[in-house]
MIGU-439066 format. One line per 3 residues: number of its first residue (from 1); their letters; for each residue x, y, z of N, C-alpha, C, O, CB. Coordinates in steps of 0.001 Angstrom, whole numbers, padded with zeros to 6 digits, always signed. Atoms other than C-alpha are relative to their C-alpha. Glycine has a CB too. Layout:
! MIGU-439066
NUM> a> X/Y/Z/X/Y/Z/X/Y/Z/X/Y/Z/X/Y/Z ~ ...
//
This chain:
! MIGU-439066
1> mtl> +001018/-000925/+000674/-026047/+095587/+034542/+000655/+000745/-000784/+001804/+001142/-000589/-000802/+000845/+000836 ~ -000766/-000304/+001059/-025487/+096933/+031531/-001036/+001475/-000215/-002257/+001437/-000366/+000122/-001359/-001327 ~ +000644/-001170/-000003/-026196/+101008/+031359/-000370/+000576/-001425/+000583/+000431/-002191/+000807/+000890/+000736
4> tle> -000002/-000415/+001145/-027649/+102606/+028201/+000995/+001343/-000197/+001716/+001758/+000711/-001386/+000173/-000303 ~ -000729/-001088/+000455/-025983/+105482/+026578/-000559/+001534/+000667/+000006/+002549/+001076/-000112/-000076/-001624 ~ +000771/-001081/-000372/-028779/+107632/+027471/+000205/+000389/+002019/+000423/+001462/+002581/-001737/-000548/-000577
7> evq> -000562/+000289/-001594/-028148/+106754/+031484/+001137/+000723/+000171/+001094/+001660/+000968/+000405/-001555/+000383 ~ -001284/-000576/-000030/-024539/+107774/+031003/+000007/+001619/-000245/+000588/+002447/+000456/+000836/-000731/-001061 ~ +000008/-001442/+000352/-025278/+111065/+029315/-000665/+000409/+001309/+000085/+001019/+002070/-000829/+000456/-001464
10> hva> +000649/-000917/-000987/-027784/+112197/+032019/+001032/-000059/+001054/+001427/+001026/+001481/-001523/-000438/+000519 ~ -001347/-000312/-001028/-024760/+111067/+034730/+000743/+001067/-000205/+000967/+001944/+000629/+001040/-001006/-000007 ~ -001016/-001009/+000675/-022623/+113100/+032803/-000368/+001493/+000081/+000286/+002471/+000444/+000141/-000330/-001527
13> qla> +000745/-001579/-000102/-024991/+116031/+032531/-000030/+000263/+001463/+000585/+001226/+001921/-001739/+000122/-000647 ~ -000010/-000304/-001778/-025591/+115914/+036414/+001713/+000529/+000627/+002088/+001473/+001322/-000484/-001886/+000971 ~ -001628/-000356/-000236/-021757/+115990/+036812/+000464/+001025/-000698/+001683/+001190/-000718/+000959/-001077/-000365
16> gmr> -000573/-001042/+000841/-021525/+118900/+034603/+001183/-000500/-001085/+001935/+000333/-001590/+000589/+001080/+000992 ~ -000786/+000498/+000995/-019485/+116905/+032305/-000392/-000049/-001309/-001555/-000402/-001502/+000306/-001084/+000278 ~ +000555/+000276/+000911/-019311/+117017/+028516/+000826/-001112/-000627/+002054/-001029/-000629/-000272/+001087/-000672
19> lsa> -000938/+001340/+000342/-018136/+113605/+027056/-000552/+000106/-001538/-001645/+000497/-001948/-000390/-001768/+001010 ~ +000197/+000377/+001412/-017687/+112825/+023372/-000694/-001215/-000144/-000736/-001920/+000864/+001232/-000112/-000711 ~ +000419/+001174/+000245/-019399/+109993/+021880/+000955/-001086/+000178/+000293/-002061/+000535/-000478/+000013/-001154
22> del> -001249/+000876/-000522/-016140/+107768/+022515/-000004/-000232/+001420/+000020/-001337/+001961/+001364/+000661/-000300 ~ +000058/+000139/-000973/-016246/+108982/+025700/-000919/-000699/+001108/-000663/-001266/+002170/+000157/+000783/+000003 ~ +001299/+000370/-000593/-019797/+108231/+026610/+000215/-001437/-000108/+000229/-001982/+000995/-001373/+000573/-000738
25> ekm> -000120/+001376/+000342/-019279/+104587/+025103/+001117/-000629/+001420/+000805/-001541/+002185/+000729/-000119/-001814 ~ -000849/+000292/-000758/-016182/+104349/+027308/-000492/+000016/+001560/-000237/-000898/+002344/+001020/+000813/-000338 ~ +000578/-000387/-001521/-017784/+105595/+030627/-001195/-001254/+000020/-001132/-002068/+000941/-000798/+001951/+000161
28> raq> +000781/+000713/+000104/-020728/+103509/+029621/+000213/-001699/+000430/-000537/-002398/+001112/-000278/+000331/-001154 ~ -000848/+001594/-000229/-018502/+099889/+029686/+000203/+000108/+001469/-000228/-000739/+002250/+001749/-000265/-000906 ~ -000689/+000499/-001021/-016669/+100993/+032690/-001009/+000138/+001180/-000847/-000549/+002188/+001362/+000715/+000180
31> lsh> +001086/-000252/-001444/-019660/+102139/+035222/-000916/-001491/-000525/-001508/-001986/+000434/-001298/+002051/+000027 ~ +000793/+001006/-000377/-021533/+099027/+034012/+000825/-001302/+000582/+000248/-002192/+001206/-000842/-000317/-001186 ~ -000703/+000967/-000601/-018492/+096743/+034903/+000098/+000272/+001751/+000197/-000682/+002522/+001428/-000013/-000773
34> ild> +000066/-000146/-001159/-018501/+098529/+038269/-001460/-000487/+000585/-001532/-001227/+001566/+000373/+001310/+000199 ~ +001337/+000484/-000310/-022233/+097956/+038596/+000025/-001684/-000038/-000697/-002184/+000826/-001088/+000659/-001125 ~ +000015/+001353/+000249/-021732/+094264/+037718/+000723/-000440/+001503/+000271/-001363/+002180/+000849/-000439/-001528
37> yid> -000932/+000554/-000885/-019138/+093910/+040423/-000756/+000451/+001585/-000376/-000137/+002597/+001682/+000692/-000356 ~ +000846/-000421/-000911/-021659/+095702/+042991/-001137/-001055/+000464/-001460/-001244/+001637/-000538/+001183/-000532 ~ +000938/+000946/+000391/-024290/+093040/+041920/+000663/-001152/+000836/-000002/-001817/+001630/-000167/-000219/-001670
40> mlk> -000624/+001073/-000311/-021527/+090586/+042832/-000048/-000076/+001546/-000374/-001091/+002162/+001334/+000004/-000601 ~ -000296/-000489/-001223/-020971/+092010/+046084/-001147/-000480/+000879/-000906/-001076/+001929/+000195/+001506/-000025 ~ +001133/-000026/-000380/-024611/+091827/+046895/-000574/-001715/+000263/-001674/-002079/+000679/-000716/+000894/-001067
43> evd> +000175/+001469/+000164/-024470/+088019/+046685/+000603/-000805/+001393/+000348/-001903/+001888/+000844/-000484/-001446 ~ -000743/+000780/-001297/-022208/+087527/+049743/-000833/+000160/+001260/-001563/+001101/+001572/+001567/+000644/+000364 ~ +000771/+000075/-001381/-023549/+086509/+053027/+000249/+000606/+001004/+001177/+000173/+001688/-000042/-001022/+000502
46> vsd> -000603/-000532/-001094/-023356/+088744/+055535/-000844/+000185/+001350/-000819/+001088/+002186/+000498/+001215/-000435 ~ +000999/+000024/-001361/-025993/+087672/+058157/+000662/-000171/+000973/+000110/+000365/+001934/-001047/-001012/+000139 ~ -000641/+000120/-001257/-023581/+086803/+060703/+000977/+001310/+000299/+001638/+001327/+001338/+000816/-001380/-000004
49> vpp> -000880/-001076/-000132/-021672/+090037/+060399/-000559/+001102/+000652/-001008/+001914/-000156/+000479/+000392/-001193 ~ +000476/-001359/-000696/-022865/+092874/+063114/+000220/+001177/-000564/+001347/+001520/-000922/+000534/+000202/+001203 ~ -000111/-001531/+000463/-023543/+096286/+061958/+001131/+000546/+000600/+001441/+000140/+001720/-001231/+000919/+000386
52> taq> -001473/-000749/-000500/-020222/+098495/+062462/-000033/+001072/-000311/-000666/+001094/-001367/+001304/-000412/-000482 ~ -000138/-001258/+000606/-019775/+101935/+061847/+001578/+000156/-000111/+001960/+000966/-000956/-000748/+001178/+000860 ~ -001283/+000225/+000418/-015911/+101173/+062084/+000570/-001474/+000321/+000302/-002285/+001207/+000821/+001048/+000617
55> ate> -000591/+001534/+000136/-013877/+098155/+061212/+001212/-000281/+001099/+001411/-001359/+001660/+000685/-000243/-001658 ~ -000960/+000081/-000989/-011038/+098861/+063454/-000040/+000733/+000983/-000911/+001603/+000968/+001035/+000131/-000378 ~ -000182/-000803/-001125/-010091/+100324/+066614/+000259/+001357/-000503/+000880/+001500/-001556/+001088/-000501/+000888
58> lln> -000126/-001523/+000070/-010143/+104230/+066728/+001077/+000131/+001018/+001058/-000241/+002192/-001420/+000914/+000356 ~ -001620/+000056/-000985/-006443/+104941/+068024/+000633/+001163/-000649/+000925/+001168/-001845/+001225/-001635/-000209 ~ -000671/-000995/+000552/-004854/+108455/+067930/+001495/-000134/+000530/+001691/-000025/+001741/-000692/+001325/+000318
61> vmr> -001437/+000058/-000298/-001129/+108089/+068108/+000315/+001803/-000441/+000055/+002472/-001440/+000945/-001432/-001112 ~ +000052/-001460/-000197/-000149/+111665/+069255/+001356/+000268/+001132/+001337/-000055/+002320/-001693/+000495/+000662 ~ -001276/-000283/-001174/+003666/+112910/+070812/-000579/+001030/+000984/-001606/+001698/+000869/+001579/+000731/-000726
64> adl> +000093/-001394/-001095/+003864/+115306/+073849/+000217/+000987/-000765/+000983/+000811/-001712/+001082/+000162/+001265 ~ -000836/-001340/+000012/+004337/+118855/+073264/+000904/+000071/+000423/+001121/-000530/+001475/-000344/+000935/+000436 ~ -001400/-000162/-000692/+007702/+119923/+073718/+000077/+001623/-000195/+000215/+002209/-001269/+001427/-000977/-000820
67> vrp> -000442/-001341/+000009/+008101/+123455/+074779/+001253/+000560/-000440/+002177/+000083/+000220/-000085/+000351/+001067 ~ -001396/-000306/+000554/+011095/+125076/+073001/-000341/+001249/-000807/-001424/+001608/-001268/+000719/-001268/-000955 ~ -000068/-001400/+000541/+012258/+128401/+071593/-000306/-000295/-001544/-000200/-001378/-002119/+001556/+000798/+000289
70> slp> +000109/-000031/+001436/+011434/+129383/+068077/+001126/+000242/-000647/+002026/+000868/-000087/-000861/+000871/-000431 ~ -001223/-000540/+000835/+013901/+129732/+065392/-000104/+001555/-000031/-001192/+002130/-000037/+000005/-000608/-001599 ~ -000310/-001270/+000099/+015369/+133234/+065242/-000612/+000894/-001472/-000315/+000455/-002583/+001544/-000062/+000126
73> ree> +000515/-000592/+000854/+013584/+135689/+063023/+001156/+000088/-001067/+000843/-000535/-002082/-000592/+001185/+000517 ~ -000728/-000090/+001142/+016518/+136363/+060752/+000597/-000931/-000380/+001356/-000710/-001323/+000730/+000792/-000017 ~ -000179/+001354/+000878/+017227/+132638/+060045/-001163/-000353/-000522/-001137/-000947/-001600/+000498/-001228/+000738
76> vll> +001218/+000297/+000895/+013825/+132214/+059139/-000202/+000636/-001280/-000577/+000092/-002319/-001136/+000290/+000670 ~ -000067/-001004/+001455/+013982/+135074/+056596/+001051/-000117/-000990/+001046/+000384/-002114/+000148/+001486/+000329 ~ -001222/+000282/+000695/+017081/+134021/+055400/-000013/-000244/-001527/+000618/+000405/-002362/+000549/-001121/+000605
79> nap> +000459/+000409/+001590/+015875/+132440/+052087/-001107/+000726/-000183/-001585/+000269/-001221/-000378/-001601/-000348 ~ +001508/-000472/+000365/+012598/+134455/+051906/+000376/+000768/-001389/+001391/+001457/-001493/-000843/+001153/+001323 ~ -000541/-000622/+001251/+012652/+135662/+048295/-000510/+001617/+000036/-000228/+002468/-000807/-000608/-000882/-001427
82> dqq> +000318/-001423/-000125/+011059/+138872/+049574/-000347/+000397/+001304/-001345/-000204/+001702/-001047/+000377/-000849 ~ +000206/-000550/-001314/+010951/+140573/+052952/+000029/+001382/+000205/+000831/+002121/-000366/+000859/-000481/+000811 ~ +000028/-001392/-000575/+009963/+143782/+054660/-000449/+000022/+001579/-001431/-000556/+002045/-001047/+000904/-000891
85> dgm> +000057/-000344/-001108/+010427/+144965/+058071/-000322/-001519/+000904/-001260/-001687/+001683/-001019/+001194/+000025 ~ -000205/+001068/-000972/+011235/+141505/+059630/-001173/-000802/-000369/-001353/-001700/+000453/+000066/+000446/+001576 ~ +000931/+001027/+000334/+008116/+139692/+057800/+000047/-000170/-001644/+000447/+000617/-002501/-001504/+000409/+000579
88> frv> -000061/+000249/+001391/+007615/+137838/+054643/-000919/+000642/-000938/-002109/+000648/-000622/-000124/-001267/-000173 ~ +001137/-000571/+000829/+005952/+139649/+051659/-000275/-000660/-001374/+000624/-000991/-002147/+000279/+001457/-000258 ~ +000646/+000842/+000719/+003966/+138017/+049379/-000671/+001005/-000995/-000907/+002168/-000671/-000914/-000928/+000837
91> kpi> +001011/-000762/+000806/+001999/+139279/+046378/-001273/-000144/+000325/-001674/-001199/+000815/+000038/-000279/-001286 ~ +001254/-000016/-000729/-001498/+140404/+047158/-000741/-000989/-001018/-000475/-001191/-002203/-000723/+001602/+000237 ~ +001032/+001284/+000573/-004378/+137515/+046447/-001087/+000798/-000787/-001319/+000475/-001952/-000854/-001051/+001394
94> fde> +000790/-000615/+000408/-006844/+139827/+045766/+000258/+001738/-000518/+000019/+002678/+000241/-000817/-000291/+000941 ~ -000191/-001621/+000744/-005992/+143318/+043412/-001441/+000467/-000178/-002456/-000059/-000635/+000854/+000024/-001740 ~ +001489/-000682/+000498/-008569/+145894/+043379/+000118/+000842/-000742/-000874/+001421/-001183/-000860/+000612/+000897
//
């Protein structure tokens, strides 16, 4: 399926992208190739494949929580570039 430059320009506009003429042509070719591959996939016989939401088993691998003491505050703050009153000091995100 070959896309037109107008279709690619429309998609770019929907995505909020400004593309040069060269970029439009490059995107037209690449998107057209992607659509060609999708058309090829449509030819695959999947009539014997049951509908599924997950192709593999859902399995969470988790370790047991271990309760242990945390690091001493002095050790944690040892390499802090700036600290005050036993806490990290960082620049404010919002300056008013």
